[in-house]
C-alpha positions in Angstrom: 32.8 -17.1 13.8 34.9 -17.4 10.6 32.0 -19.1 8.7 29.6 -16.3 9.8 32.2 -13.7 8.7 32.6 -15.3 5.3 28.8 -15.6 4.9 28.5 -11.9 5.6 31.1 -11.1 2.9 29.3 -13.4 0.4 25.9 -11.8 1.3 27.2 -8.3 0.7 29.0 -9.3 -2.5 25.9 -10.8 -4.0 23.5 -7.9 -3.2 21.4 -6.5 -6.1 24.0 -3.7 -6.6 26.4 -6.4 -7.8 24.0 -8.7 -9.6 21.4 -6.6 -11.4 21.9 -6.0 -15.1 20.4 -2.6 -15.8 19.9 -1.4 -19.4 22.4 1.4 -20.3 20.9 4.5 -21.9 20.9 3.9 -25.6 21.8 6.5 -28.2 18.2 6.3 -29.4 16.9 7.2 -25.9 19.0 10.4 -25.9 18.3 12.7 -23.1 14.5 12.8 -23.3 13.1 13.7 -19.9 9.8 13.1 -18.2 8.5 16.5 -19.2 8.7 15.5 -22.9 7.2 12.1 -22.1 4.2 13.6 -20.4 3.7 16.2 -23.0 3.7 13.5 -25.7 1.2 11.2 -23.9 -1.1 14.0 -22.5 -4.1 12.9 -24.6 -3.1 9.2 -25.0 -4.9 6.2 -23.6 -3.4 3.5 -21.5 -2.1 1.2 -24.3 -0.1 3.9 -26.1 1.2 5.3 -22.8 2.3 1.9 -21.6 4.1 1.3 -24.9 6.1 4.5 -24.8 6.9 4.1 -21.1 8.3 0.6 -21.7 10.4 1.9 -24.6 11.8 4.7 -22.4 12.8 2.4 -19.5 14.0 -0.6 -21.5 16.3 1.7 -23.5 17.8 3.0 -20.3 15.8 6.2 -20.1 15.3 6.3 -16.3 16.9 8.2 -13.4 20.0 6.7 -11.9 18.4 6.4 -8.4 16.1 3.7 -9.8 19.1 1.4 -9.4 19.4 2.1 -5.7 17.6 -0.8 -3.9 17.0 -0.9 -0.1 17.0 -3.9 2.1 13.8 -5.0 3.8 13.9 -7.5 6.6 11.4 -10.2 7.4 11.1 -13.1 9.8 8.8 -16.0 10.5 8.6 -18.4 13.5 7.4 -22.0 13.1 4.4 -22.6 15.4 5.5 -26.2 16.1 9.2 -26.1 16.5 9.5 -22.4 17.5 12.4 -22.1 15.0 12.8 -18.6 13.6 13.7 -17.9 10.0 15.1 -14.5 9.0 15.2 -13.1 5.5 16.2 -10.0 3.6 15.1 -8.9 0.2 15.8 -5.7 -1.8 13.3 -3.2 -3.2 13.5 -0.1 -5.3 13.7 2.9 -3.0 11.0 4.6 -5.1 8.3 3.7 -7.6 9.1 3.1 -11.2 10.1 6.3 -12.9 11.4 7.4 -16.3 13.4 10.3 -17.7 16.8 11.8 -16.6 18.3 12.6 -13.2 17.4 16.3 -13.9 13.9 15.6 -15.4 12.2 12.5 -14.1 8.8 11.4 -13.0 7.0 8.4 -11.6 4.9 6.5 -14.1 1.8 4.4 -13.3 1.5 1.3 -15.6 -0.7 -1.6 -16.2 0.5 -4.9 -14.6 1.2 -6.2 -18.0 3.7 -3.5 -18.8 5.1 -3.6 -15.2 5.7 -7.4 -15.6 7.8 -6.9 -18.8 10.0 -4.3 -17.0 10.3 -6.4 -13.9 11.4 -9.4 -15.9 14.0 -7.4 -17.7 15.4 -6.2 -14.3 15.3 -9.6 -12.7 12.6 -8.4 -10.4 9.0 -9.2 -9.4 6.1 -7.2 -8.1 5.3 -7.0 -4.4 2.7 -8.8 -2.3 0.4 -7.2 0.3 2.8 -8.3 3.0 5.8 -6.8 1.2 4.0 -3.5 0.8 3.3 -3.5 4.6 6.9 -4.4 5.4 8.2 -1.6 3.1 6.0 0.9 4.8 7.0 -0.2 8.3 10.7 0.1 7.4 10.6 3.2 5.1 12.8 6.2 5.8 10.4 8.7 4.2 6.7 8.3 4.9 4.4 10.8 3.2 0.7 11.2 3.6 -1.4 10.2 0.6 -2.8 12.9 -1.6 -6.1 11.8 -3.3 -7.2 13.5 -6.5 -10.7 13.2 -7.9 -10.9 14.4 -11.5 -9.7 12.7 -14.6 -8.1 10.0 -12.5 -6.8 7.9 -15.4 -5.4 10.8 -17.5 -1.7 11.3 -18.1 -2.0 15.0 -17.0 -3.3 13.9 -13.6 -0.4 11.4 -13.2 2.1 14.2 -13.9 0.4 16.6 -11.5 0.3 13.9 -8.8 4.1 13.3 -9.2 4.7 17.1 -8.8 2.6 17.1 -5.6 4.6 14.2 -4.2 7.8 16.0 -4.9 6.5 19.0 -3.1 5.9 16.8 -0.1 9.2 15.0 -0.3 11.3 18.2 -0.4 14.4 16.4 -1.5 14.4 13.8 1.3 16.1 10.6 0.2 15.8 6.9 1.1 13.1 4.2 1.0 9.8 6.1 0.4 6.3 4.9 1.1 2.7 6.2 1.5 2.6 7.9 -1.8 1.0 5.3 -4.1 -1.3 2.2 -4.2 0.9 -0.8 -5.3 0.1 -3.1 -8.1 0.6 -6.4 -6.2 0.6 -10.1 -6.6 -2.3 -11.8 -4.8 -3.7 -15.3 -4.5 -7.1 -13.8 -4.8 -6.4 -13.4 -8.5 -5.9 -17.1 -9.0 -9.4 -17.7 -7.5 -11.0 -14.7 -9.2 -14.0 -15.8 -11.3 -13.7 -12.7 -13.5 -10.9 -12.9 -16.0 -8.1 -10.3 -16.6 -8.1 -8.6 -13.3 -5.4 -6.8 -11.3 -4.7 -6.5 -7.6 -3.9 -3.3 -5.9 -3.2 -2.5 -2.2 -1.7 0.2 0.0 -1.5 4.0 0.1 -0.8 4.0 3.8 -1.9 6.9 5.9 0.4 8.3 8.7 -1.3 6.1 11.2 -0.1 3.1 9.2 -3.5 2.0 7.9 -3.9 1.7 4.1 -6.5 3.6 2.2 -6.8 0.8 -0.3 -7.6 -2.7 1.0 -6.5 -5.6 -1.2 -8.8 -5.2 -4.2 -9.2 -7.2 -7.4 -12.2 -5.4 -8.9 -10.4 -3.5 -11.6 -9.9 -4.9 -15.1 -6.2 -5.5 -15.8 -5.8 -2.5 -18.1 -7.2 0.0 -15.6 -4.5 2.4 -14.3 -4.8 5.7 -12.7 -2.7 8.4 -11.0 -2.7 6.6 -7.6 -1.1 3.4 -8.9 2.7 2.7 -8.4 5.0 0.0 -9.6 7.6 -1.1 -7.0 10.3 -3.5 -8.1 11.5 -6.3 -5.8 14.7 -8.1 -6.6 13.9 -11.8 -7.1 16.7 -13.3 -5.1 15.6 -13.6 -1.4 18.3 -14.2 1.3 16.8 -16.7 3.7 19.0 -17.3 6.7 21.8 -15.9 4.4 21.0 -18.5 1.7 20.0 -17.1 -1.7 16.6 -18.4 -3.0 14.5 -17.4 -5.9 11.3 -15.8 -4.7 9.2 -18.5 -6.4 11.0 -21.1 -4.3 10.1 -19.1 -1.2 6.5 -18.8 -2.1 6.2 -22.5 -2.9 7.6 -23.5 0.5 4.8 -23.8 3.1 7.1 -22.9 5.9 8.8 -20.0 4.2 6.1 -18.4 2.1 4.9 -16.2 4.9 8.2 -14.3 4.8 6.7 -12.7 1.6 3.0 -13.4 1.7 0.3 -13.0 4.4 -2.6 -14.6 2.4 -3.9 -18.1 2.8 -3.1 -18.7 -0.9 0.4 -17.6 -2.0 0.2 -19.1 -5.4 0.5 -16.1 -7.7 4.0 -15.3 -8.9 3.6 -13.0 -11.9 1.1 -11.3 -14.2 
């Protein structure tokens, strides 16, 4: 009992809230909000938009709620021994956003830009299984809202954010169902076409995703429906901290995080 109690204390003390080093808003970042960002990038293409978004976020220009990570629980049972392994990992409660607490917005990004930001926050991007687990355990589940014109424009991205906020109506907590996730997938390591990205999700209220796991887009394609979810890279497996790459490399543990036959992609 004493050991279990001490382990619980250690587990709580080492949560992402204690360990993550978030960039503090720099003087150069000022108080520029999402409205100014989207006005600036209204006619920009993906490369320039990515670059400014990275500059915003890496200089600390993001809403404070982005630091609030939520626990997601997973388990796997060995088919031979019957032994069950439990794990918990932490994910951002919402998709990557920029701006201030009073003027913020979600920002779709290419996987290249997303990886730079994830690295700086000691995080990784989710897998298909993680996306499914997040949806199952989300406190706020919203119906997807597809849009059909100018899908890759900054203006449509801004409009989609405003629509989601109208749906959310201020509800707080782990949110899901509002975006397709840019994900890690073993399909990409076996993809014959170079420079691809994997997307998955956008779950409907019945729990079924609009977007199956898909690797058909070139890596620089990004549209309003894409979202970047950050996952803290330390995974607690039976209360033992492990880096997510260790988990994915372990044949017995990898299915805590991955439901594909090949779980051999760890980053973009």
